N, C-alpha and C positions, 0 to 999 in steps of 0.2 A: 026078055030084054032087061028085066029088073036086075038079074045077076050081072049082065054086062055093064049096066050103068054103075052098079056098086064097084065093079072091078075098075072101071075107068076113073071113078072118083078116088079110089084108093091109089091108083097109079099117079094121078095128079097130086094127091096129098104127099105121096112118097117123093115125087119129083121136086115138089116145093121144099120139102125137108132137106133133100139132098143139096139143092141150091143154097138153102139157108146155111147148111153145114159147111159147104164150100166157102161161102162168104165169111163165115165165122173163122174157118181155118186160115183163110188168106189174111184176115185181119189179125189173128193171133200170130201168124208167121211174121207179118210186118212189124207187129209190136215187139216180138222177140228180136227181130233183126235190128230195130232201133235201139233196144236195150243192149244188145251185144255190141253195137257200134259205140254206144256211150261208155260201156265198160272198157272197150279197147282204147278209147280216147283218154279216159281217166288213167289207165295203166301207162300209156305213153307219157302223160303229164307227170305222173308220179316218178317214172323212171328218169325223166328230165330233171325233176326236182332233186332226186337222189344224186344224180351226176353233178349238178351244180353245187349242191351242199358239200359233196366230197371235194370238189375243186376249191371251194371257199375255205374249207377246213385245212386243206393242204397248203393253200396260200397263207393262211393265218398261223401255220405251224402246229395245228392241232392233230392229235393222233386219230387215225381212222376209227370210226365206231363200227363194231361188229355186233351181229345179232347174238344173243345169249345162247341160242340153240340153232343148229344147222337147219335151214329151211324155214325159219321163223322170220317173217317180215314184220312190217308195221301192223298194228292192230286193225281189226276190221272196222268199217264204217257202218254205224247203226243209226237209224233215224231216231229222233228224240222219243223216249218212252217205249222203244221197241223191246226192252227187256235185255237179257244177257247178250253178250256179243256172239255173233255167229261164228261157229268153228271153235268155240271155247272148250269143247270136249276133248278127251284124251286123243292124242294122235292127230288133232286137227292142224292143218297147215294153211296159213292165209298169206297170200302173196301181195305185193304192192298194188296190183290191179284188181284185186278181188272185191266183189260187192255182194252183200248178202242177197241170197236168192239165185245166185248164178250157179251154185252147185259145184264150183270148181275154183281152185286158188290161182289159176293161171288165166291170162288174157289171151283170147283168140285160140284157146286150146280146143281139144276135141271133146271136152266135158259137156254136160247139159247146158242148154242155152239159158241165159238169165230169165227168171220168171217162170221156169218150167215146173217149179215145185215150191212148197211152203218154206218160209224162212224159219229155221229152228230158233227157239228162244222167244218167239213172240208171245205165246201163252194167251190164256183167256184174259180179256179185258185190257189189252194193250193200250187202248184209249188214245189214239191219235189219228190224224187224217190218213187215209189210205187203208184203214183197217175196216173190215166189214162189220165187226162187232165182236162180242165175246166168242172166243175160239176162232176168229177170222185170221187171215194171213196178211202179212205186211205187203203192201204194194211195192214191187221193185222200182216203179217209177219214182215213188217218194224217196226211197232209199238212195237211188241213183242221183236224184236232185240234191239230196242232203250231202252226199259224197262230193258232188261237184262244188257245192258251196264251201265245204271244208277245204277242198283243194285250192279254190280261189283265195280263201283266207290264208292258206299256207303260202301261196304266191305273194300275197301282199306283205305278209310278215317277213318273208325271205328278202323281198326288195328293200324293206326298211332296214333289216339287219345288214344287207350289203351296203346300203347308203351310210350306215353308222360305221361300218368297217373301213370306209373310205376316209374317215376323219381320224386325226391323231388323238391319243389319249390326253395330251397336254393342251389345254385351251382349245378345244375342238371347234368352237365357233369363231375363233379369231383367224385373221388372215396369216399367211406364212410370214410376212414381214413384221407384222405387229407381234406375233408370237416370238420371233427371233429377238426383236428389240426388248421385249419384256424379260426374256430369259437372260440376255446379256446384262441388262440393267440390274436384275436381281442378283446375278453372280457378282457383278461389280460392287453392289451394295454390301454383300457379304464380305467381299475382299476389303472394303472400306472399314467394316466393323473389326475385322482381324487387324487391320492397320492401326485402329484406335487402341486395341489391346497392346500392340507392339509399342505404341507411343507411351502408354502408361508403363509398360515394362522397361522402356528406355529411361523413363523418369526416375524409376527406383533402382536403376543400375543393373537390371537383369539382361537387357539387350543393349549392345553397344550401338553407337551412331552409324557405323559403316554397315552393319547388318540391317539396321532399320532403313537406311537409305536405299540399299540394294533391293530389299523386299518391296519397298514402296514404289520405287521407280521401275522395277523390272519383274521381280518375283510374283507379287500379288496380282498385277495386271495380267501377266501371262497365265497364272493359275486360274484366274477368273475367266479368262477367255477359253481356256481348254475345258473348264468345267461346263460352261455354257454350250460349247460345241458338242460335247459328249451328251449333255441333256437333250439337246435338239435331235441328235441322232438316235437316242434311245426312246424317248417319249414323244418326240415330235413327228414320228413316222407313223402313218396309218398302217393298220394291220394287213391290208391288202395291197400296200404300195409295192410296185415292182422295182422301183428305183429309190435311191436315197432322197429324202426331202431336202430342199434348199436350206442351208445353214447360215448363209450370209456371213461368211468368215471375215471379209474386210470390214463390214459394218460392226461386227462384234469386237474385232480387235481395236477399232477406233474407240468404241464405247468404253471398253475396259481400260485401255491405256489412258484415256482422258479422265474418267471418273475417279479412279483410285488416287492418282496424284492430286487431282483437284480436291478430293476429300481430305487428303493430307495437308494441303495448303490451308484449307478452311479451318482444320483443327489447330494448326499452328497459330493462325490468326486469332482464333477464339482464346487459346491459352494466353497469348500476349495481351489480349484485351482484358482478360480476367485478372492477370497479374498487375 
């Protein structure tokens, strides 16, 4: 009976080990499934980011950015202190959705499941969370979390860039009306300065009175208005604007037509007072 008892104990021990192995295999399969799902989600987010950036670049009139080599995408995501980038060796190809430890540059492909093997480049003494110690492997969960953080940061920066692209280059924090008034007043002021030069030229006989009157009453106001209108159309339009910005042409015409002749009248009055 002693032999039978030993046999029964061995069977029970073997059965316990089998159950333990099955539980470990199930836990590992679940862990790999979660990692694979995370990699797939990151790949989808990166693809959406790439598509959105391409649309923004096309709307802003920027040329499309192409990879320097065929099949080479953005650089791999590596956790801090993990050493050289994964896939940096000759012939390595890293796709937008790849994460170190996945063993494949594609998302949802038929390659090895993430976490199935060590991550190249970790090396001895990598020295960060998720590493077992000298000569240990990088934990794919840590790398995946770091990749997710970087993608979130890219989303935030992309939203900031898109918000900035919705603003014009000229006086971006001003309202459209205030910007238009400032531009037309500035152009009218430049026209008034030109008018002062013409007044001086008229005083020394270079410009006759008819030409001075025509430029003061019609020429300079019209030129100032057209200059302001063109400036608002060129620098007052946001990079991502689908339509032309409001230029407030009636307002600008009134400002330019009133200010330049008014400046001429003030100049004449000052000259008479000085004399």
